[in-house]
Every structure is written in structure tokens, then in C-alpha cells.
N, C-alpha and C positions, 0 to 999 in steps of 0.2 A: 385537561392536561396542562401541567405547569409550563409557562412560556419558555423556561430554560431547559425543558426536556427535549432531547434529540430523538426524533422518530424517523429512522433512516431506512432507505431501501435502495438496492442496486437495480438498474435497468439498462438494457441495450437501447440505442436510439430508435431502432425499428419497432420497438414494443410500446412506445409511449401512446400513440394514438389508439391502438387496440386495447390498451389498459387504462383508459381515461378514468374509470371508476376508482382507481387507486387513490386519487386525490380526495375522495370522499372518506377515506379511512384515516385521514389526519396526518399523513406523512409530511414532515416539514423539512426534510433533507433528502435529496436524491443524488445518487452517485451514478453518473452516466458513462457507460463504457464506450468512449469514443475510439480509442486506439490510435487512429490517425485520420486526417482529413483527405489524404491522398487516395483518389479513386482507384488507381492501379493497384496499390498495395492492399486496399480493402478487398478488392476482388481476389487477390492472391491468397488472402487469409480467410476467404469465404464469409465476408460480412455483407449484410443485405441492405446497405444504405449508402448514400453519397453525401457530400458536403451540403448540398441544397436541402435535403431532407433533415440533416442534422441541425442546420440553422433554424429551420421551421420548428422543429421539436424543442430546441432550446428556448425559442420565444414562448412556446406554450408553458414551459417550466417557469420562466421568468415572470410571465403574466400571473402565474399562480403564487408567486412570491416565495418559492421554496429556496432554501439554502442549497446552492448548486455546486456539485463537484464534477469536474470533467476529468476522466481517467484516460491517460494516454500511455502508449508504449514507445520505446526507442530501441534501436537495433533490429528493426523489422526487416524482412526480406526486401531488398531493393531500396531501402531508405538511405538517404545521404543527408548531409548537413543542410543543403538547400531545402529539401522536403521537410526536414525537421523544423526549420525556421518558419515554414508556412503554417505548421501546427501552432507554433508560438504566436505568430501573427493572428491566428484564429482566437487564441486565448486573449490576446490584447483587445481584440474586437468584442468578444463576448463577456469579458470581465467576470468570470465565475468567482465565487467566494473561496473555492478550494480547487487545487489541481494536483493530480497524482501522475507521476511518470515512472512506469515500471519497465525494467529491462526485459525484452523479449528473449526467451531462451528455448532451445529445442534440443532433444537428444541428438548426439552426433550422427546417428544412423538415419535421422529423419530426412526425407527427400528434399526439404527446403533448407536444411542446415547450412549448406554451402552458400546460400544466398544471404545469410544473415551477416550483420556488420562484424568486422574484425575487432579485436580487443582495443586496438589503437583508435579506431573510429568510434567505438562505444565510449571511450574515455573523452574524446573530443565532443561527442554529443552531450555527455553529462555536463561538461564545462559550459557548453552553450545554454543548456537548460537552466543550470544553476545561476549563471550570470544574468540571463535574460529575466528569469522570474523574480529573482531578488531585486533586480533593478526596477521591476514593476511594483515593488513593495510587498511581495509575498514573503512570509516567514518560512524558511526551510526548517520545519520543526521535527521532521522525521525523514529518514534516509530517502524515501520515495515520495514524500508529501510536502506540499506547500499550501499555505493558507493566509487569507487576510486575517489580521489580528482578531483573535476571539472566535475564529471560525474553524479551528482544528476539529478533526473528526472525533467526537466523544466515544462513539462506538468502538473504533479501532484502538483508541487510547486504553480502553479496558483490557484489551489483549496485551498491548505493549507493557502496561503496568502490572500485569498478572493479577488482575482482579477476578473475582468469581463471576462466571457467566453461565447462562442456561442455553443450550442448543436445542432447537425444536425443528424437526424435519429429518428426512433421510440423510444419513451420513453426518449429521450435525454432532459436534463435540460440545461437551460441557466441562467446566472446570470448577471444582470446589476447593478454594485455596486453603481454607481452614483445615480440611481433611487431607490436603495434598493429593487430591484424587482427580483424575481425568477419565471421562467415560464417553462412549459414542454409540449412536444408533446405527442400525444396518444401512448399507448403501442402497439396497433394493427398495424402490418406492412402495411397491405393493406390500412388501414385508413390513415396512414402517407403518403403513396405513392400517394393516391388520392388527398391529400391536404397537401403538405410538409411544408406549412407555418402555418398550423393549430395549435391552442393552446388548449390543453385539460384542463389546469388549470394554475393558477399563485397565488403568494402570495407576499404581501408587508411586508417587515421586519420592525418591530418596534424596539425601542431602546433596549428592553430586548432581543429580538431575535438576534440582532447584537452583543450585549455584550456576550451572551452565545456562539455564533459561534466563536467570536474572542478568547475566552478562550479555547473552545474545540479544535479548529484547530491550534491555535498558540502554545499551549503546546505540540502538536505532533512534532513540529520542535525543536529538542533537542538543537540545537546551536543558535536558535533565540528566542524562547519563546514569552512571552507577556510583555508589559510594566507594571511595578508595579503600577504606579500612578493611572490608572483607576480602579484597582481592588478594589471593594467596601468593606468598613467596615474592611479593613485589615484582612479579614478572612483567608488570606494565612499564617499568622504568626504561628498558630498551626501546619500547614503542614510543614513549614520550621523547626520548632522545632522537628518534628518527622523524619526529614531527607528525606521527600518526595519531597520537593521543595528547591531550592536555589535561592539566589538573586545575580546577577552579572551585573554590569554596568547599573543598573536601570531596568533590565529585570528579570522576574520570569521564572525559568527554572526547568524542571523535572529532578530529580536525577536518577541515575541508579536504585536505589531501588524503586523510584516512578513510573517508567515506567510500572511496572506490576500492579500498582494500579491507573492507569490514569482515569478510569471511576469514581472511588471514589473521586479522587482529583477534577475532573471537577464538579461533583455534589456538592461538598463542596463550590466551588468557584462561582457556578451559582445559588445556592439556594436563594430563596426570603428571 
């Protein structure tokens, strides 16, 4: 395998020791679903590990020399700024090549929905995450992702840049860009095993769908953005005036302020 090839897999911390043979398969990047280091919150969201186990398993990964990503969540039930900063201290100590911070969301009728952080607290958490990680030298290259220079996730970049990809496994999706076609396998594992080339459904993308996807995914890439020229009706100008978007070298980019309002920005740019 070429040394520049990324061979990536996602694991939960509790699965590393019982899946030690995975290292024999040649994986050179592992994305570890940490979520948080707070024991109380981990129990609340039914995760089967603690900070001590997590530290031990990260050492295993570092000893293997893999490109390590630690994936966290913010806005979790019972999480506050103090607990969030402990997660960031953990990152400072472990020094992973890549860090993801995803916003935890639940349906409004979920039993834990009332325990999740308010919008104001979520915004404060985002500012802490952004300021702390960029101060550590991480590049905020995608809305939810930070990386040491040259260590951005190639796997996910293929999705954000709308490259063709092949999905293998139950419920996996494939995208054939040249044919403007997306297709997917059945969700049921037994059905997939019985017929691994089966297709449960597919859709052809029309011009509007392609346009919307280019906007939605392209703006997530904070250093790349989308070309200004195809953006219809110049409806980006009010967003630039509000400081949510900026124009640089013919590209439309989300500002730091705009990151937290990306859904609103996308809806404004894709509305009929």
C-alpha cells in the first residue's frame, strides 16, 4: 500500500482490546469515538468505558503508530463548560493528530432532551472548543473537524468534495458522480449478506439537488468553500454584509461567526 494512502476505521474505545487483530489488516488511521471523558455523562449515554480505560487504549494506538483521531461531542446531557474543558485538557495531554467535535442532538420528545445544553450554552461551548484547539495549533478545516497540518481526514474529504465512492455493507450508500447517481444497500444485515450486490433504492440527482449539495457540503470546508460565480441571484450579498460569509479569491467562505449559523446560511443560498 502506498504510504500516502489512508486506510481508516472507526472504533469505540471499549472495542480496541477485543479487536486487536485489526492492526494486522493494515489500518493506518483510527477514529476513536470518545464522546467525553466524564464518567457520569458516559454512564448517562450508556457507554461502556471510563477515562482510565480510554487512556490505556489510546496508548495501544499510539504504540502502533497510527494516525489517531479522537471524536468528541458537546451539548451532552449534564455537560457544562467545566466538564468540556476537562475533555480539552485530555486532548492537550494525548496530542492526537485529529480531533472532531460534533453537537449532540436529540428529538424534542426524547427523555433526555431536557438535560441537553441550551442554545446559548452550546454557542459558548463552541467558542471554547474553537479557541482552545486553534491555540494548540490545530487547523479548523471543516465545521466539526480540526487537524494537525496535513492530517485532515481524506476519507471524509471525499464526501465533502462530492467525489465518487463505493459503499460496502448493510445500509451503505454509494455515489457515482459522473452519472449523478446515488444508490444504497438494504439496512437488514441478513438481507445484505444473502445478496451483497443488492440495491434497496437509488436516486438520480437533478440540477437543483446537485446545486444544493455543492452549497451544503462545500461551505463546511472552511478553507475551500464554494465558487462564487454559480451562486444564483447574488443572494449571498446580504450574508456577506452580516458577516456570516466572506469572499476570497473567487470563493465564498463561512466566517467564524457564520459557522454556528450554517443551516440558516445554507437555506438562504438554496431557497427557490
